[in-house]
C-alpha positions as a printed Julia matrix, in Angstrom:
257×3 Matrix{Float64}:
   0.0    0.0     0.0
   1.28   3.44   -0.96
   0.31   6.76    0.6
   0.9    9.63   -1.83
   0.86  13.16   -0.42
   0.65  16.12   -2.78
   0.79  19.48   -1.02
   0.04  22.72   -2.79
  -0.16  26.21   -1.36
  -3.93  25.93   -0.89
  -4.79  22.23   -0.45
  -3.03  19.01    0.53
  -4.16  15.73   -1.02
  -3.67  12.29    0.53
  -4.24   9.34   -1.84
  -4.08   5.58   -1.23
  -2.89   3.12   -3.9
  -3.3   -0.61   -3.25
  -0.87  -1.74   -5.94
  -3.55  -1.91   -8.63
  -5.63   1.26   -8.34
  -6.22   4.41   -6.33
  -8.76   3.41   -3.69
  -9.2    6.62   -1.66
  -8.4   10.33   -1.84
  -8.86  13.12    0.7
  -8.05  16.81    0.78
  -7.27  19.18    3.62
  -6.51  22.89    3.68
  -2.74  23.42    3.65
  -1.49  24.63    7.03
   2.27  24.8     7.41
   1.99  24.74   11.22
   0.09  21.43   11.36
   2.14  18.83   13.22
   2.71  15.16   12.4
   0.46  14.22   15.33
  -2.37  16.39   14.01
  -2.02  14.87   10.54
  -2.1   11.39   12.07
  -5.32  12.02   14.03
  -7.06  13.44   10.95
  -5.77  10.76    8.59
  -6.46   7.82   10.91
 -10.13   8.76   11.13
 -10.5    8.95    7.35
  -8.63   5.67    6.9
 -10.94   3.99    9.41
 -13.95   5.12    7.39
 -12.37   3.36    4.4
 -11.66   0.2     6.42
  -7.93   0.92    6.66
  -5.41   1.94    9.3
  -2.09   3.75    9.47
  -0.09   0.52    9.75
  -1.07  -0.9     6.35
   1.35   1.2     4.3
   4.7   -0.02    3.05
   5.53   3.17    1.18
   4.98   6.91    1.14
   5.86   9.59   -1.4
   5.6   13.33   -0.73
   5.48  16.27   -3.11
   5.26  19.67   -1.45
   5.72  23.29   -2.53
   5.59  24.4     1.13
   9.11  23.73    2.49
   8.19  24.41    6.12
   5.64  21.55    6.01
   7.98  18.83    4.76
   9.45  18.18    8.23
   6.03  17.36    9.68
   4.92  15.27    6.7
   8.14  13.28    6.87
   7.58  12.7    10.6
   4.04  11.52    9.86
   5.49   8.82    7.62
   8.24   7.85   10.05
   6.27   7.84   13.3
   2.88   6.58   12.21
   3.38   4.72    8.93
   6.79   3.36    9.97
   8.28   3.97    6.52
  10.93   6.31    5.18
   9.19   8.55    2.65
  10.42   9.57   -0.78
  10.4   13.37   -0.91
  10.44  14.99   -4.35
  13.51  17.2    -4.62
  15.55  15.26   -2.07
  17.73  12.86   -4.08
  14.72  11.21   -5.7
  15.24  10.01   -9.27
  12.37  11.41  -11.33
  13.14   9.25  -14.34
  13.21  12.32  -16.61
  15.89  14.94  -17.31
  15.38  18.48  -15.99
  16.77  20.89  -18.58
  16.6   24.29  -16.92
  19.36  26.58  -15.68
  18.72  25.85  -12.0
  17.02  22.44  -11.66
  16.77  22.8    -7.88
  14.37  25.73   -8.34
  11.76  23.75  -10.26
   8.62  23.26   -8.18
   7.95  19.69   -7.08
   4.4   19.89   -8.44
   5.6   20.93  -11.9
   8.1   18.06  -12.06
   5.55  15.5   -10.89
   3.07  16.75  -13.49
   5.73  16.35  -16.17
   6.22  12.71  -15.21
   2.48  12.06  -15.04
   1.86  13.64  -18.44
   4.77  11.9   -20.17
   3.49   8.52  -18.93
   0.24   8.87  -20.9
   0.52  11.45  -23.68
   2.96  10.97  -26.59
   5.18  13.6   -28.08
   6.18  17.02  -26.73
   3.63  18.63  -24.42
   2.47  21.83  -22.78
   1.12  21.04  -19.3
  -1.15  23.66  -17.73
  -1.8   23.4   -13.99
  -4.46  25.74  -12.58
  -3.99  26.15   -8.86
  -2.8   28.95   -6.58
  -0.57  29.77   -9.54
  -1.26  28.87  -13.15
   1.76  27.2   -14.68
   2.55  26.35  -18.3
   5.35  23.8   -18.63
   7.0   22.41  -21.75
   7.79  18.68  -21.7
  10.02  17.26  -24.45
   9.27  14.07  -26.38
  11.64  12.15  -24.08
   9.87  13.49  -20.97
  12.47  16.16  -20.26
  11.29  19.19  -18.3
  12.31  22.24  -20.33
  10.88  25.15  -18.34
   7.74  27.18  -18.63
   5.66  30.11  -17.45
   4.23  30.97  -14.0
   1.22  33.3   -13.71
  -1.1   34.18  -10.79
  -3.93  31.68  -10.32
  -7.52  32.59  -11.1
  -8.64  32.44   -7.44
  -5.68  34.57   -6.39
  -6.57  37.19   -8.99
 -10.21  37.26   -7.94
  -9.27  37.66   -4.28
  -6.77  40.42   -5.08
  -9.47  42.29   -7.0
 -11.82  42.09   -4.02
  -9.14  43.1    -1.51
  -7.8   46.05   -3.5
 -11.09  47.6    -4.61
 -13.37  48.63   -1.73
 -16.62  48.44   -3.7
 -16.0   45.17   -5.51
 -17.51  42.11   -3.77
 -16.08  38.63   -3.43
 -17.78  36.53   -6.13
 -17.77  32.9    -7.24
 -15.78  31.97  -10.32
 -18.01  30.67  -13.07
 -18.51  30.97  -16.8
 -20.84  33.92  -17.4
 -23.69  33.71  -19.89
 -22.27  36.62  -21.89
 -19.01  38.5   -22.11
 -20.37  41.99  -21.34
 -21.74  41.98  -17.82
 -24.89  43.97  -17.0
 -24.0   44.29  -13.3
 -20.87  44.37  -11.14
 -20.83  40.64  -10.35
 -21.33  39.68  -14.0
 -18.64  42.1   -15.11
 -16.17  40.68  -12.58
 -16.95  37.09  -13.47
 -16.54  37.85  -17.16
 -13.27  39.7   -16.65
 -11.72  36.91  -14.61
 -13.09  33.95  -16.6
 -12.59  35.28  -20.13
  -9.45  37.1   -19.05
  -7.98  33.73  -18.04
  -9.1   32.14  -21.27
  -7.25  34.97  -23.04
  -4.19  34.32  -20.84
  -4.27  30.59  -21.58
  -4.79  30.99  -25.31
  -2.23  33.77  -25.6
   0.51  31.85  -23.78
  -0.19  28.6   -25.61
   0.07  30.46  -28.91
   3.32  32.19  -27.93
   4.89  28.98  -26.59
   4.0   27.13  -29.79
   5.48  29.96  -31.85
   8.84  29.43  -30.07
   8.89  25.67  -30.59
   9.43  23.9   -33.93
   7.59  20.71  -32.93
   3.85  20.07  -32.64
   2.79  20.36  -28.98
  -0.12  18.6   -27.3
  -1.76  20.67  -24.54
  -2.86  18.96  -21.32
  -4.65  20.82  -18.48
  -4.97  19.76  -14.85
  -5.59  21.36  -11.45
  -8.49  22.33   -9.26
 -10.13  24.88  -11.56
  -9.07  23.47  -14.94
 -12.52  21.91  -15.44
 -14.01  25.43  -15.55
 -12.28  25.99  -18.88
 -13.56  22.78  -20.48
 -15.31  23.7   -23.72
 -14.31  27.38  -23.45
 -11.18  27.06  -25.6
 -10.18  24.77  -28.45
  -6.47  25.07  -27.66
  -6.55  22.58  -24.76
  -6.44  19.01  -26.08
  -6.97  17.06  -22.83
  -8.28  17.73  -19.32
  -6.68  15.28  -16.88
  -7.48  15.63  -13.14
  -5.24  12.66  -12.24
  -1.99  13.99  -13.69
  -0.29  14.67  -10.35
  -1.09  11.44   -8.54
  -0.16   9.48  -11.67
   3.19  11.25  -11.64
   3.75  10.39   -8.0
   2.96   6.73   -8.66
   5.32   6.63  -11.66
   8.15   8.17   -9.62
   7.53   5.74   -6.76
   7.59   2.73   -9.08
  10.71   3.99  -10.86
  12.61   4.34   -7.58
  11.37   0.99   -6.28
  12.59  -0.71   -9.45
  16.02   0.91   -9.0
  16.33  -0.28   -5.41
């Protein structure tokens, strides 16, 4: 049994793989001050609901973009799962080359997505991950990570708009019925939604213009489904990209050892 932990700036996902399939997934709000003991209490209750317990795991892999949380997540694995976890970025063989000027600066989530995408989709790729940030990463035909673009996430932009403008409310992100809003909420929703479609289409177009090869575009992340059907430039929506990448990296390192 494998416990895969994927921690973003906003949410942390815990997923269980039984060797054949993913059998359970849970999410919690990311809190860098949460201790290993607090994680264990929360996780043990969810495992019990699924008919499992902390002692069933023989492996754990962690991907985190919150460095101050890694200590506690590692202690969760050591104290309560009784396994030494693989931590992305800490001498873990990804199975793909990282071709950027400073490989150590590449976010763990971006590298894991590259592995997960390369495992399924042929040829060179653009991987778009819509989370706290929206990232656009170029993956070569051999799986190599070749860099990309980082932009503010759609939720972050909406919250910044609300915080900075006294008369603008906090509104839900959704696809508006028309582009020109007839009230403040509609105008905000249109600006954020269609503004992000413009961002996505513009960056895809510019990335493709810089590359000689044909690129397949794959989107993932918490809000990627909002864009489904709104642009023809995204070829695939894949919500399982990250956990697939974690599983591939785990299997690759197990095979080596």
